[in-house]
N, CA, C and O atoms as a Tinker XYZ file with bonds, in Angstrom:
   428  protein
     1  N     65.119000  147.463000  167.406000    73     2
     2  CA    65.807000  148.721000  167.479000    64     1     3
     3  C     67.313000  148.548000  167.261000    63     2     4     5
     4  O     67.932000  149.341000  166.551000    81     3
     5  N     67.886000  147.546000  167.851000    73     3     6
     6  CA    69.319000  147.288000  167.711000    64     5     7
     7  C     69.647000  146.912000  166.277000    63     6     8     9
     8  O     70.685000  147.313000  165.749000    81     7
     9  N     68.777000  146.150000  165.651000    73     7    10
    10  CA    68.994000  145.742000  164.271000    64     9    11
    11  C     68.995000  146.956000  163.349000    63    10    12    13
    12  O     69.806000  147.036000  162.426000    81    11
    13  N     68.105000  147.883000  163.592000    73    11    14
    14  CA    68.030000  149.090000  162.784000    64    13    15
    15  C     69.310000  149.909000  162.940000    63    14    16    17
    16  O     69.822000  150.438000  161.954000    81    15
    17  N     69.832000  150.022000  164.149000    73    15    18
    18  CA    71.071000  150.766000  164.392000    64    17    19
    19  C     72.246000  150.073000  163.691000    63    18    20    21
    20  O     73.098000  150.744000  163.109000    81    19
    21  N     72.297000  148.737000  163.741000    73    19    22
    22  CA    73.364000  148.009000  163.064000    64    21    23
    23  C     73.329000  148.229000  161.558000    63    22    24    25
    24  O     74.364000  148.460000  160.933000    81    23
    25  N     72.129000  148.155000  160.977000    73    23    26
    26  CA    72.004000  148.391000  159.545000    64    25    27
    27  C     72.379000  149.825000  159.174000    63    26    28    29
    28  O     72.958000  150.056000  158.112000    81    27
    29  N     72.063000  150.767000  160.016000    73    27    30
    30  CA    72.440000  152.153000  159.738000    64    29    31
    31  C     73.956000  152.317000  159.767000    63    30    32    33
    32  O     74.524000  153.030000  158.939000    81    31
    33  N     74.615000  151.651000  160.728000    73    31    34
    34  CA    76.073000  151.734000  160.798000    64    33    35
    35  C     76.724000  151.024000  159.614000    63    34    36    37
    36  O     77.759000  151.456000  159.108000    81    35
    37  N     76.102000  149.931000  159.182000    73    35    38
    38  CA    76.634000  149.241000  158.013000    64    37    39
    39  C     76.516000  150.135000  156.790000    63    38    40    41
    40  O     77.440000  150.237000  155.983000    81    39
    41  N     75.361000  150.782000  156.667000    73    39    42
    42  CA    75.152000  151.673000  155.520000    64    41    43
    43  C     76.119000  152.856000  155.575000    63    42    44    45
    44  O     76.611000  153.290000  154.533000    81    43
    45  N     76.391000  153.371000  156.732000    73    43    46
    46  CA    77.304000  154.499000  156.870000    64    45    47
    47  C     78.773000  154.072000  156.865000    63    46    48    49
    48  O     79.657000  154.916000  157.016000    81    47
    49  N     79.044000  152.786000  156.694000    73    47    50
    50  CA    80.395000  152.207000  156.670000    64    49    51
    51  C     81.142000  152.384000  157.986000    63    50    52    53
    52  O     82.373000  152.376000  158.003000    81    51
    53  N     80.435000  152.538000  159.052000    73    51    54
    54  CA    81.098000  152.604000  160.352000    64    53    55
    55  C     81.330000  151.203000  160.899000    63    54    56    57
    56  O     82.294000  150.969000  161.628000    81    55
    57  N     80.458000  150.281000  160.553000    73    55    58
    58  CA    80.582000  148.905000  161.007000    64    57    59
    59  C     80.780000  148.032000  159.770000    63    58    60    61
    60  O     79.999000  148.111000  158.822000    81    59
    61  N     81.792000  147.225000  159.777000    73    59    62
    62  CA    82.108000  146.436000  158.606000    64    61    63
    63  C     81.324000  145.137000  158.601000    63    62    64    65
    64  O     81.079000  144.538000  159.648000    81    63
    65  N     80.942000  144.718000  157.423000    73    63    66
    66  CA    80.229000  143.450000  157.277000    64    65    67
    67  C     81.234000  142.316000  157.405000    63    66    68    69
    68  O     82.437000  142.530000  157.256000    81    67
    69  N     80.749000  141.117000  157.677000    73    67    70
    70  CA    81.672000  139.975000  157.751000    64    69    71
    71  C     82.429000  139.751000  156.439000    63    70    72    73
    72  O     83.583000  139.324000  156.453000    81    71
    73  N     81.781000  140.038000  155.312000    73    71    74
    74  CA    82.458000  139.873000  154.028000    64    73    75
    75  C     83.623000  140.857000  153.901000    63    74    76    77
    76  O     84.681000  140.509000  153.376000    81    75
    77  N     83.424000  142.085000  154.384000    73    75    78
    78  CA    84.504000  143.065000  154.328000    64    77    79
    79  C     85.643000  142.657000  155.255000    63    78    80    81
    80  O     86.815000  142.782000  154.899000    81    79
    81  N     85.304000  142.176000  156.427000    73    79    82
    82  CA    86.330000  141.741000  157.384000    64    81    83
    83  C     87.112000  140.565000  156.809000    63    82    84    85
    84  O     88.337000  140.518000  156.909000    81    83
    85  N     86.390000  139.609000  156.200000    73    83    86
    86  CA    87.058000  138.450000  155.607000    64    85    87
    87  C     87.932000  138.883000  154.439000    63    86    88    89
    88  O     89.040000  138.371000  154.272000    81    87
    89  N     87.448000  139.818000  153.630000    73    87    90
    90  CA    88.225000  140.303000  152.491000    64    89    91
    91  C     89.509000  140.978000  152.936000    63    90    92    93
    92  O     90.559000  140.766000  152.330000    81    91
    93  N     89.443000  141.790000  153.985000    73    91    94
    94  CA    90.654000  142.448000  154.491000    64    93    95
    95  C     91.623000  141.440000  155.079000    63    94    96    97
    96  O     92.834000  141.552000  154.891000    81    95
    97  N     91.095000  140.461000  155.788000    73    95    98
    98  CA    91.968000  139.438000  156.360000    64    97    99
    99  C     92.622000  138.626000  155.248000    63    98   100   101
   100  O     93.787000  138.242000  155.348000    81    99
   101  N     91.855000  138.370000  154.182000    73    99   102
   102  CA    92.409000  137.605000  153.074000    64   101   103
   103  C     93.509000  138.395000  152.377000    63   102   104   105
   104  O     94.531000  137.823000  151.998000    81   103
   105  N     93.319000  139.691000  152.203000    73   103   106
   106  CA    94.333000  140.503000  151.543000    64   105   107
   107  C     95.590000  140.649000  152.386000    63   106   108   109
   108  O     96.683000  140.833000  151.850000    81   107
   109  N     95.439000  140.568000  153.696000    73   107   110
   110  CA    96.602000  140.679000  154.578000    64   109   111
   111  C     97.307000  139.345000  154.768000    63   110   112   113
   112  O     98.427000  139.313000  155.276000    81   111
   113  N     96.679000  138.245000  154.372000    73   111   114
   114  CA    97.263000  136.937000  154.631000    64   113   115
   115  C     98.460000  136.696000  153.714000    63   114   116   117
   116  O     98.542000  137.264000  152.625000    81   115
   117  N     99.369000  135.865000  154.154000    73   115   118
   118  CA   100.585000  135.565000  153.411000    64   117   119
   119  C    100.265000  134.791000  152.138000    63   118   120   121
   120  O    100.818000  135.080000  151.077000    81   119
   121  N     99.379000  133.816000  152.242000    73   119   122
   122  CA    99.074000  132.958000  151.099000    64   121   123
   123  C     98.412000  133.764000  149.989000    63   122   124   125
   124  O     98.730000  133.575000  148.814000    81   123
   125  N     97.503000  134.650000  150.344000    73   123   126
   126  CA    96.853000  135.473000  149.330000    64   125   127
   127  C     97.869000  136.389000  148.655000    63   126   128   129
   128  O     97.810000  136.617000  147.447000    81   127
   129  N     98.799000  136.911000  149.451000    73   127   130
   130  CA    99.853000  137.745000  148.874000    64   129   131
   131  C    100.725000  136.964000  147.917000    63   130   132   133
   132  O    101.117000  137.482000  146.872000    81   131
   133  N    101.039000  135.700000  148.267000    73   131   134
   134  CA   101.844000  134.856000  147.386000    64   133   135
   135  C    101.081000  134.574000  146.099000    63   134   136   137
   136  O    101.661000  134.615000  145.014000    81   135
   137  N     99.788000  134.290000  146.209000    73   135   138
   138  CA    98.991000  134.030000  145.011000    64   137   139
   139  C     98.932000  135.266000  144.128000    63   138   140   141
   140  O     99.018000  135.164000  142.904000    81   139
   141  N     98.787000  136.417000  144.737000    73   139   142
   142  CA    98.707000  137.646000  143.963000    64   141   143
   143  C    100.043000  137.914000  143.273000    63   142   144   145
   144  O    100.071000  138.295000  142.102000    81   143
   145  N    101.142000  137.718000  143.989000    73   143   146
   146  CA   102.463000  137.931000  143.401000    64   145   147
   147  C    102.702000  136.910000  142.293000    63   146   148   149
   148  O    103.249000  137.250000  141.244000    81   147
   149  N    102.297000  135.664000  142.519000    73   147   150
   150  CA   102.477000  134.627000  141.510000    64   149   151
   151  C    101.684000  134.971000  140.250000    63   150   152   153
   152  O    102.168000  134.779000  139.135000    81   151
   153  N    100.472000  135.477000  140.432000    73   151   154
   154  CA    99.662000  135.871000  139.277000    64   153   155
   155  C    100.316000  137.030000  138.531000    63   154   156   157
   156  O    100.311000  137.055000  137.301000    81   155
   157  N    100.880000  137.990000  139.264000    73   155   158
   158  CA   101.559000  139.111000  138.615000    64   157   159
   159  C    102.799000  138.637000  137.866000    63   158   160   161
   160  O    103.096000  139.123000  136.774000    81   159
   161  N    103.524000  137.682000  138.459000    73   159   162
   162  CA   104.723000  137.148000  137.805000    64   161   163
   163  C    104.326000  136.399000  136.538000    63   162   164   165
   164  O    104.991000  136.521000  135.509000    81   163
   165  N    103.233000  135.617000  136.607000    73   163   166
   166  CA   102.786000  134.896000  135.424000    64   165   167
   167  C    102.376000  135.857000  134.318000    63   166   168   169
   168  O    102.631000  135.599000  133.141000    81   167
   169  N    101.750000  136.946000  134.687000    73   167   170
   170  CA   101.376000  137.943000  133.680000    64   169   171
   171  C    102.630000  138.558000  133.065000    63   170   172   173
   172  O    102.690000  138.762000  131.852000    81   171
   173  N    103.639000  138.858000  133.897000    73   171   174
   174  CA   104.875000  139.431000  133.376000    64   173   175
   175  C    105.595000  138.438000  132.475000    63   174   176   177
   176  O    106.188000  138.830000  131.470000    81   175
   177  N    105.550000  137.147000  132.829000    73   175   178
   178  CA   106.196000  136.132000  132.004000    64   177   179
   179  C    105.486000  136.026000  130.660000    63   178   180   181
   180  O    106.143000  135.906000  129.625000    81   179
   181  N    104.150000  136.069000  130.659000    73   179   182
   182  CA   103.412000  136.005000  129.393000    64   181   183
   183  C    103.746000  137.193000  128.509000    63   182   184   185
   184  O    103.898000  137.047000  127.296000    81   183
   185  N    103.860000  138.367000  129.111000    73   183   186
   186  CA   104.217000  139.556000  128.334000    64   185   187
   187  C    105.646000  139.437000  127.828000    63   186   188   189
   188  O    105.942000  139.811000  126.693000    81   187
   189  N    106.538000  138.911000  128.677000    73   187   190
   190  CA   107.932000  138.769000  128.295000    64   189   191
   191  C    108.083000  137.777000  127.142000    63   190   192   193
   192  O    108.896000  137.993000  126.243000    81   191
   193  N    107.299000  136.684000  127.162000    73   191   194
   194  CA   107.404000  135.696000  126.102000    64   193   195
   195  C    106.986000  136.269000  124.753000    63   194   196   197
   196  O    107.456000  135.811000  123.711000    81   195
   197  N    106.109000  137.264000  124.765000    73   195   198
   198  CA   105.700000  137.900000  123.514000    64   197   199
   199  C    106.760000  138.856000  122.992000    63   198   200   201
   200  O    106.780000  139.160000  121.800000    81   199
   201  N    107.634000  139.332000  123.856000    73   199   202
   202  CA   108.629000  140.327000  123.468000    64   201   203
   203  C    109.983000  139.733000  123.112000    63   202   204   205
   204  O    110.861000  140.455000  122.639000    81   203
   205  N    110.174000  138.435000  123.326000    73   203   206
   206  CA   111.478000  137.807000  123.089000    64   205   207
   207  C    111.486000  137.143000  121.718000    63   206   208   209
   208  O    110.541000  136.448000  121.346000    81   207
   209  N    112.567000  137.366000  120.971000    73   207   210
   210  CA   112.785000  136.666000  119.716000    64   209   211
   211  C    113.623000  135.431000  120.035000    63   210   212   213
   212  O    114.809000  135.540000  120.346000    81   211
   213  N    112.999000  134.259000  119.956000    73   211   214
   214  CA   113.651000  133.036000  120.435000    64   213   215
   215  C    114.769000  132.565000  119.509000    63   214   216   217
   216  O    115.620000  131.782000  119.932000    81   215
   217  N    114.789000  133.017000  118.269000    73   215   218
   218  CA   115.888000  132.634000  117.375000    64   217   219
   219  C    117.205000  133.155000  117.919000    63   218   220   221
   220  O    118.206000  132.438000  117.935000    81   219
   221  N    117.204000  134.396000  118.363000    73   219   222
   222  CA   118.429000  134.975000  118.921000    64   221   223
   223  C    118.787000  134.353000  120.266000    63   222   224   225
   224  O    119.965000  134.193000  120.588000    81   223
   225  N    117.774000  134.004000  121.047000    73   223   226
   226  CA   118.044000  133.367000  122.340000    64   225   227
   227  C    118.714000  132.011000  122.144000    63   226   228   229
   228  O    119.683000  131.685000  122.829000    81   227
   229  N    118.194000  131.229000  121.209000    73   227   230
   230  CA   118.804000  129.919000  120.928000    64   229   231
   231  C    120.213000  130.101000  120.364000    63   230   232   233
   232  O    121.122000  129.349000  120.713000    81   231
   233  N    120.396000  131.096000  119.494000    73   231   234
   234  CA   121.731000  131.371000  118.958000    64   233   235
   235  C    122.713000  131.758000  120.045000    63   234   236   237
   236  O    123.865000  131.325000  120.028000    81   235
   237  N    122.260000  132.582000  121.001000    73   235   238
   238  CA   123.136000  132.992000  122.098000    64   237   239
   239  C    123.508000  131.797000  122.969000    63   238   240   241
   240  O    124.663000  131.642000  123.366000    81   239
   241  N    122.516000  130.954000  123.263000    73   239   242
   242  CA   122.818000  129.771000  124.080000    64   241   243
   243  C    123.798000  128.852000  123.360000    63   242   244   245
   244  O    124.706000  128.300000  123.983000    81   243
   245  N    123.618000  128.683000  122.044000    73   243   246
   246  CA   124.540000  127.849000  121.279000    64   245   247
   247  C    125.946000  128.430000  121.246000    63   246   248   249
   248  O    126.925000  127.701000  121.400000    81   247
   249  N    126.048000  129.739000  121.046000    73   247   250
   250  CA   127.371000  130.376000  120.991000    64   249   251
   251  C    128.081000  130.264000  122.341000    63   250   252   253
   252  O    129.278000  129.985000  122.398000    81   251
   253  N    127.333000  130.486000  123.427000    73   251   254
   254  CA   127.962000  130.340000  124.750000    64   253   255
   255  C    128.354000  128.891000  125.020000    63   254   256   257
   256  O    129.377000  128.635000  125.654000    81   255
   257  N    127.551000  127.942000  124.546000    73   255   258
   258  CA   127.886000  126.526000  124.736000    64   257   259
   259  C    129.166000  126.179000  123.968000    63   258   260   261
   260  O    130.024000  125.457000  124.476000    81   259
   261  N    129.286000  126.696000  122.749000    73   259   262
   262  CA   130.511000  126.432000  121.976000    64   261   263
   263  C    131.714000  127.098000  122.655000    63   262   264   265
   264  O    132.794000  126.511000  122.715000    81   263
   265  N    131.534000  128.304000  123.159000    73   263   266
   266  CA   132.636000  128.984000  123.852000    64   265   267
   267  C    133.072000  128.227000  125.098000    63   266   268   269
   268  O    134.266000  128.048000  125.339000    81   267
   269  N    132.102000  127.784000  125.888000    73   267   270
   270  CA   132.455000  127.012000  127.087000    64   269   271
   271  C    133.065000  125.659000  126.718000    63   270   272   273
   272  O    133.980000  125.181000  127.388000    81   271
   273  N    132.552000  125.049000  125.649000    73   271   274
   274  CA   133.139000  123.784000  125.184000    64   273   275
   275  C    134.568000  123.968000  124.724000    63   274   276   277
   276  O    135.405000  123.087000  124.919000    81   275
   277  N    134.848000  125.090000  124.122000    73   275   278
   278  CA   136.223000  125.390000  123.700000    64   277   279
   279  C    137.123000  125.570000  124.915000    63   278   280   281
   280  O    138.264000  125.107000  124.934000    81   279
   281  N    136.591000  126.255000  125.935000    73   279   282
   282  CA   137.398000  126.450000  127.149000    64   281   283
   283  C    137.684000  125.135000  127.850000    63   282   284   285
   284  O    138.759000  124.966000  128.427000    81   283
   285  N    136.751000  124.210000  127.811000    73   283   286
   286  CA   136.944000  122.917000  128.493000    64   285   287
   287  C    137.675000  121.898000  127.630000    63   286   288   289
   288  O    138.077000  120.841000  128.117000    81   287
   289  N    137.847000  122.209000  126.363000    73   287   290
   290  CA   138.594000  121.310000  125.492000    64   289   291
   291  C    137.747000  120.275000  124.782000    63   290   292   293
   292  O    138.299000  119.375000  124.149000    81   291
   293  N    136.435000  120.364000  124.862000    73   291   294
   294  CA   135.556000  119.397000  124.216000    64   293   295
   295  C    135.535000  119.628000  122.707000    63   294   296   297
   296  O    135.458000  118.669000  121.938000    81   295
   297  N    135.601000  120.871000  122.281000    73   295   298
   298  CA   135.532000  121.210000  120.856000    64   297   299
   299  C    136.788000  120.741000  120.125000    63   298   300   301
   300  O    136.751000  120.533000  118.912000    81   299
   301  N    137.878000  120.576000  120.831000    73   299   302
   302  CA   139.127000  120.137000  120.200000    64   301   303
   303  C    139.011000  118.735000  119.618000    63   302   304   305
   304  O    139.783000  118.378000  118.728000    81   303
   305  N    138.075000  117.941000  120.094000    73   303   306
   306  CA   137.872000  116.609000  119.527000    64   305   307
   307  C    137.259000  116.695000  118.128000    63   306   308   309
   308  O    137.419000  115.769000  117.333000    81   307
   309  N    136.576000  117.766000  117.823000    73   307   310
   310  CA   135.878000  117.918000  116.548000    64   309   311
   311  C    136.556000  118.928000  115.627000    63   310   312   313
   312  O    136.552000  118.743000  114.410000    81   311
   313  N    137.137000  119.990000  116.181000    73   311   314
   314  CA   137.831000  121.009000  115.402000    64   313   315
   315  C    139.294000  121.002000  115.851000    63   314   316   317
   316  O    139.592000  121.199000  117.029000    81   315
   317  N    140.200000  120.772000  114.901000    73   315   318
   318  CA   141.617000  120.741000  115.248000    64   317   319
   319  C    142.222000  122.105000  114.938000    63   318   320   321
   320  O    142.293000  122.521000  113.782000    81   319
   321  N    142.650000  122.783000  115.979000    73   319   322
   322  CA   143.199000  124.125000  115.846000    64   321   323
   323  C    144.693000  124.045000  115.560000    63   322   324   325
   324  O    145.363000  123.107000  115.993000    81   323
   325  N    145.215000  125.032000  114.828000    73   323   326
   326  CA   146.636000  125.055000  114.462000    64   325   327
   327  C    147.504000  125.468000  115.657000    63   326   328   329
   328  O    148.678000  125.105000  115.735000    81   327
   329  N    146.922000  126.224000  116.578000    73   327   330
   330  CA   147.695000  126.658000  117.737000    64   329   331
   331  C    146.780000  127.146000  118.847000    63   330   332   333
   332  O    145.558000  127.189000  118.708000    81   331
   333  N    147.413000  127.510000  119.949000    73   331   334
   334  CA   146.646000  127.961000  121.114000    64   333   335
   335  C    145.985000  129.307000  120.830000    63   334   336   337
   336  O    144.877000  129.582000  121.291000    81   335
   337  N    146.697000  130.148000  120.053000    73   335   338
   338  CA   146.122000  131.464000  119.727000    64   337   339
   339  C    144.825000  131.327000  118.933000    63   338   340   341
   340  O    143.867000  132.064000  119.166000    81   339
   341  N    144.800000  130.385000  117.999000    73   339   342
   342  CA   143.585000  130.164000  117.215000    64   341   343
   343  C    142.440000  129.682000  118.101000    63   342   344   345
   344  O    141.292000  130.094000  117.932000    81   343
   345  N    142.763000  128.824000  119.026000    73   343   346
   346  CA   141.734000  128.306000  119.935000    64   345   347
   347  C    141.186000  129.421000  120.824000    63   346   348   349
   348  O    139.979000  129.507000  121.050000    81   347
   349  N    142.081000  130.273000  121.326000    73   347   350
   350  CA   141.632000  131.383000  122.169000    64   349   351
   351  C    140.807000  132.381000  121.364000    63   350   352   353
   352  O    139.806000  132.898000  121.859000    81   351
   353  N    141.216000  132.653000  120.142000    73   351   354
   354  CA   140.452000  133.558000  119.288000    64   353   355
   355  C    139.072000  132.998000  118.967000    63   354   356   357
   356  O    138.089000  133.738000  118.952000    81   355
   357  N    138.995000  131.699000  118.710000    73   355   358
   358  CA   137.706000  131.063000  118.450000    64   357   359
   359  C    136.789000  131.166000  119.665000    63   358   360   361
   360  O    135.592000  131.418000  119.528000    81   359
   361  N    137.355000  130.972000  120.849000    73   359   362
   362  CA   136.579000  131.072000  122.096000    64   361   363
   363  C    136.073000  132.503000  122.299000    63   362   364   365
   364  O    134.906000  132.703000  122.634000    81   363
   365  N    136.926000  133.477000  122.101000    73   363   366
   366  CA   136.538000  134.883000  122.266000    64   365   367
   367  C    135.470000  135.260000  121.255000    63   366   368   369
   368  O    134.500000  135.938000  121.595000    81   367
   369  N    135.644000  134.819000  119.995000    73   367   370
   370  CA   134.656000  135.146000  118.964000    64   369   371
   371  C    133.309000  134.491000  119.235000    63   370   372   373
   372  O    132.268000  135.079000  118.944000    81   371
   373  N    133.314000  133.292000  119.785000    73   371   374
   374  CA   132.033000  132.642000  120.092000    64   373   375
   375  C    131.332000  133.356000  121.248000    63   374   376   377
   376  O    130.107000  133.477000  121.244000    81   375
   377  N    132.088000  133.824000  122.226000    73   375   378
   378  CA   131.468000  134.590000  123.310000    64   377   379
   379  C    130.951000  135.942000  122.804000    63   378   380   381
   380  O    129.900000  136.410000  123.242000    81   379
   381  N    131.685000  136.559000  121.889000    73   379   382
   382  CA   131.200000  137.818000  121.306000    64   381   383
   383  C    129.918000  137.594000  120.515000    63   382   384   385
   384  O    128.999000  138.411000  120.573000    81   383
   385  N    129.854000  136.491000  119.775000    73   383   386
   386  CA   128.634000  136.169000  119.044000    64   385   387
   387  C    127.472000  135.962000  120.007000    63   386   388   389
   388  O    126.354000  136.399000  119.732000    81   387
   389  N    127.725000  135.301000  121.132000    73   387   390
   390  CA   126.682000  135.114000  122.142000    64   389   391
   391  C    126.188000  136.434000  122.699000    63   390   392   393
   392  O    124.987000  136.615000  122.900000    81   391
   393  N    127.101000  137.356000  122.951000    73   391   394
   394  CA   126.711000  138.677000  123.482000    64   393   395
   395  C    125.914000  139.449000  122.439000    63   394   396   397
   396  O    124.920000  140.095000  122.771000    81   395
   397  N    126.343000  139.388000  121.176000    73   395   398
   398  CA   125.612000  140.085000  120.123000    64   397   399
   399  C    124.224000  139.494000  119.932000    63   398   400   401
   400  O    123.270000  140.229000  119.677000    81   399
   401  N    124.099000  138.193000  120.049000    73   399   402
   402  CA   122.774000  137.553000  119.963000    64   401   403
   403  C    121.897000  137.959000  121.145000    63   402   404   405
   404  O    120.690000  138.134000  120.980000    81   403
   405  N    122.476000  138.111000  122.318000    73   403   406
   406  CA   121.694000  138.575000  123.471000    64   405   407
   407  C    121.193000  139.995000  123.256000    63   406   408   409
   408  O    120.119000  140.351000  123.741000    81   407
   409  N    121.953000  140.806000  122.539000    73   407   410
   410  CA   121.510000  142.164000  122.264000    64   409   411
   411  C    120.312000  142.200000  121.318000    63   410   412   413
   412  O    119.532000  143.152000  121.333000    81   411
   413  N    120.169000  141.165000  120.501000    73   411   414
   414  CA   119.090000  141.141000  119.532000    64   413   415
   415  C    117.840000  140.397000  119.996000    63   414   416   417
   416  O    116.922000  140.189000  119.203000    81   415
   417  N    117.791000  139.999000  121.244000    73   415   418
   418  CA   116.661000  139.208000  121.729000    64   417   419
   419  C    115.356000  139.987000  121.707000    63   418   420   421
   420  O    114.319000  139.437000  121.336000    81   419
   421  N    115.388000  141.239000  122.091000    73   419   422
   422  CA   114.160000  142.009000  122.218000    64   421   423
   423  C    113.588000  142.341000  120.831000    63   422   424   425
   424  O    114.301000  142.827000  119.953000    81   423
   425  N    112.296000  142.070000  120.655000    73   423   426
   426  CA   111.634000  142.342000  119.372000    64   425   427
   427  C    111.441000  143.816000  119.158000    63   426   428
   428  O    110.900000  144.224000  118.131000    81   427
């Protein structure tokens, strides 16, 4: 008689099965939440990788590297500038090129 009442409550969803209880506990757990978030992040990264044009990304990184190298004086060993104004203009133009390349990243 008790078994019949339990099965009726299970069928009516008044009493939860152990699988349902375990599933709810798993969804509330921190580790399951981290796994779910990690899976969502991986999906977003895969979608993002399809939308990025890597030629522009590499160009932007190169332009910023040249601009920073100019600011630190490393580029002066390879390119001899006529004056400080030319060096500053070259640095500004390389940063502008980097920004323009960043604008073109999205396909």
